[in-house]
C-alpha positions as CSV (number, residue, x, y, z in Angstrom):
1,M,187.4,119.4,159.2
2,F,185.0,119.6,161.9
3,D,182.7,122.0,159.8
4,V,183.1,119.8,156.8
5,E,182.1,116.6,159.4
6,L,178.8,118.6,160.6
7,Q,177.6,119.4,156.7
8,F,178.2,115.6,155.6
9,L,176.5,114.6,158.7
10,S,173.4,116.8,158.3
11,V,172.5,115.2,155.1
12,R,169.4,112.6,155.6
13,I,169.9,109.3,153.6
14,Q,167.3,106.8,153.1
15,L,168.2,103.7,151.6
16,F,165.3,101.1,150.5
17,E,167.4,97.8,150.4
18,F,167.1,94.0,151.0
19,G,170.2,91.9,151.5
20,P,170.4,89.6,148.0
21,T,169.8,92.5,146.0
22,R,172.0,95.2,144.4
23,S,171.5,97.5,147.4
24,A,174.4,95.7,149.0
25,R,176.5,98.2,146.4
26,C,174.8,101.1,148.4
27,R,175.4,99.8,151.6
28,W,179.0,99.2,151.3
29,I,179.6,102.7,150.1
30,L,177.8,104.1,152.7
31,Q,179.9,102.1,155.1
32,E,183.0,103.2,153.6
33,A,182.1,106.5,153.5
34,G,181.2,106.7,157.0
35,L,177.9,108.2,156.5
36,P,174.7,107.8,158.8
37,F,171.8,106.4,157.0
38,E,168.3,105.1,157.7
39,S,167.5,101.1,156.3
40,I,164.2,100.8,154.9
41,D,164.2,96.8,154.6
42,H,160.8,95.1,154.2
43,G,162.2,92.1,152.4
44,P,160.9,91.2,149.0
45,E,157.7,92.2,149.9
46,A,158.4,95.6,149.2
47,I,159.5,94.9,145.7
48,G,156.6,96.9,143.5
49,S,154.9,98.4,146.5
50,D,153.5,101.8,146.3
51,E,156.1,103.1,148.8
52,L,158.6,101.9,146.8
53,R,157.4,102.8,143.5
54,A,157.3,106.5,145.0
55,V,161.2,106.5,144.7
56,H,161.5,104.2,142.0
57,P,159.1,104.2,139.2
58,L,159.2,100.1,138.6
59,G,159.5,99.6,142.4
60,K,162.4,97.8,142.2
61,L,165.6,97.9,144.8
62,P,167.6,99.5,145.8
63,A,166.3,103.2,146.0
64,A,167.2,106.0,147.8
65,I,166.4,109.4,149.3
66,I,169.1,112.0,150.0
67,D,168.2,114.8,151.8
68,G,164.4,114.4,150.4
69,E,165.2,113.8,146.6
70,P,164.5,110.1,145.0
71,L,167.4,108.4,143.7
72,F,167.5,105.0,142.2
73,E,170.0,102.4,140.0
74,S,172.6,101.1,142.5
75,T,175.6,102.9,140.7
76,A,174.0,105.8,140.7
77,I,173.3,105.8,144.4
78,T,176.9,104.6,145.0
79,T,178.3,107.7,142.6
80,A,176.5,110.0,144.6
81,I,177.5,108.8,147.9
82,A,181.2,109.1,147.0
83,D,180.6,112.8,146.0
84,L,179.4,113.4,149.1
85,V,182.7,112.6,151.1
86,P,185.3,114.2,148.6
87,E,187.8,114.0,151.4
88,K,187.5,110.2,151.3
89,G,188.8,109.8,147.8
90,L,186.1,107.8,146.6
91,V,185.5,108.8,143.3
92,G,187.3,111.1,141.0
93,K,185.8,114.7,140.4
94,S,183.7,115.7,137.9
95,G,185.5,116.6,134.7
96,T,188.8,114.3,136.0
97,R,190.2,111.4,134.0
98,A,189.6,109.6,137.3
99,R,185.8,110.3,136.9
100,A,186.0,109.3,133.4
101,L,187.7,105.8,133.9
102,H,184.9,105.3,137.1
103,D,182.4,105.7,134.4
104,Q,184.0,103.7,131.9
105,W,184.6,100.3,134.6
106,T,180.9,101.2,135.7
107,S,179.5,101.1,132.5
108,F,181.2,97.9,131.7
109,A,180.0,96.3,134.3
110,L,176.6,97.1,133.7
111,S,176.4,96.3,130.3
112,E,179.2,93.5,130.1
113,L,178.9,91.7,133.4
114,D,175.8,92.5,135.3
115,A,173.5,91.9,132.0
116,W,174.5,88.3,131.9
117,S,174.4,87.0,135.0
118,W,171.0,88.8,135.6
119,S,169.8,87.1,132.4
120,S,170.5,84.0,134.1
121,A,169.5,85.0,137.2
122,I,165.9,85.8,136.3
123,N,165.7,82.2,134.3
124,T,166.6,80.3,137.3
125,F,164.6,81.6,140.1
126,V,163.2,85.4,139.5
127,L,160.6,84.4,136.7
128,P,157.7,82.2,137.3
129,E,158.6,78.7,136.3
130,E,156.6,78.9,133.1
131,Q,157.9,81.7,132.0
132,R,161.9,80.6,132.1
133,L,164.0,80.2,129.3
134,D,166.7,77.1,129.5
135,N,168.7,77.9,126.7
136,V,170.4,81.2,127.5
137,H,172.5,79.9,130.3
138,E,175.7,78.9,128.8
139,Q,175.5,81.9,126.0
140,N,175.3,84.2,129.2
141,R,178.4,82.4,130.8
142,E,180.4,83.0,127.8
143,L,179.7,86.3,127.2
144,F,180.7,87.2,130.9
145,R,183.8,85.4,130.6
146,R,184.5,87.3,127.4
147,A,184.3,90.5,129.6
148,A,186.0,89.3,132.5
149,T,189.0,88.3,130.3
150,V,189.4,92.2,129.6
151,L,189.5,92.8,133.8
152,D,191.5,89.9,134.3
153,E,194.1,91.2,131.8
154,F,194.1,94.6,133.5
155,L,194.2,93.4,137.0
156,G,197.5,91.6,136.5
157,D,199.3,95.0,136.8
158,V,197.3,96.5,139.4
159,D,195.3,96.1,142.8
160,Y,192.4,98.7,141.8
161,L,190.4,99.9,138.6
162,V,191.1,103.7,139.2
163,D,194.5,105.0,140.5
164,N,195.4,101.6,141.4
165,R,193.4,102.7,144.9
166,F,190.2,101.3,146.2
167,S,187.3,103.5,145.1
168,A,183.6,103.5,144.4
169,T,184.6,102.0,141.0
170,D,185.6,98.7,142.6
171,V,182.1,98.7,144.5
172,N,180.5,98.8,141.4
173,V,182.6,96.5,139.6
174,G,183.1,94.3,142.6
175,Y,179.4,93.3,143.0
176,A,179.2,92.2,139.4
177,V,182.2,90.2,139.5
178,N,181.0,88.4,142.5
179,A,177.8,87.6,140.5
180,G,179.6,85.8,138.3
181,R,181.5,83.8,140.5
182,S,178.7,83.1,142.7
183,R,177.8,81.1,139.3
184,G,181.2,79.5,138.7
185,W,182.0,81.8,136.0
186,L,185.4,82.7,137.0
187,D,187.3,79.5,136.6
188,G,190.7,80.2,135.3
189,F,191.0,84.1,136.2
190,D,193.4,84.5,138.9
191,H,193.7,87.7,138.9
192,L,190.0,88.9,139.0
193,N,189.7,86.1,141.9
194,E,192.5,87.7,143.6
195,Y,190.7,91.3,143.2
196,L,187.6,89.8,144.3
197,D,189.1,88.2,147.7
198,R,190.9,91.7,148.4
199,L,187.5,93.5,148.1
200,I,185.6,90.8,150.1
201,A,188.5,91.4,152.9
202,R,187.7,95.0,153.2
203,P,185.6,94.9,156.8
204,A,182.8,97.0,155.3
205,C,182.2,94.7,152.4
206,P,178.8,92.7,152.6
207,L,179.8,90.2,150.1
208,P,180.0,86.6,150.9
209,A,183.4,85.5,151.2
């Protein structure tokens, strides 16, 4: 075990982050993994900077450098971090059913939850006011809630999404669920709200209560 710990501690991880962004996913999994990392947080001014574009071609947060290799997209980073500490069981091994379910629920969160909450976000405070669309919010809410229904039903029988134990999958999905709850879109989803409360109760979770 001592040799394994030395191996992982020798991995240098730099995280380009800013609290309100999806970098919260990356910080969360790093803390769950117990891995040291260098935080590079220059606030919102970092977005689009030359320094960040050297890691993420769109200059967006989050981004990471792991042992000198750039990596972007929050769920790719969380999965890569989880893979660094297999003894923690934070993600299934490649080729296993658990890994396939991780990929399934992560993809579901990005396409069926994140997409709609982000559409409302960019049309509320991200884009300049003259570029915002006013007629997307109700549709975004309904599409988000359609996907939330699937998760709510699934979580009626289990506490967590893969093998009924906390994993990187819950980090990825939990962030997306919380984004919807912050917009008031989780009314009536008792199982999903209880699931999110379980995640927020974890000491490493950076999501607001």
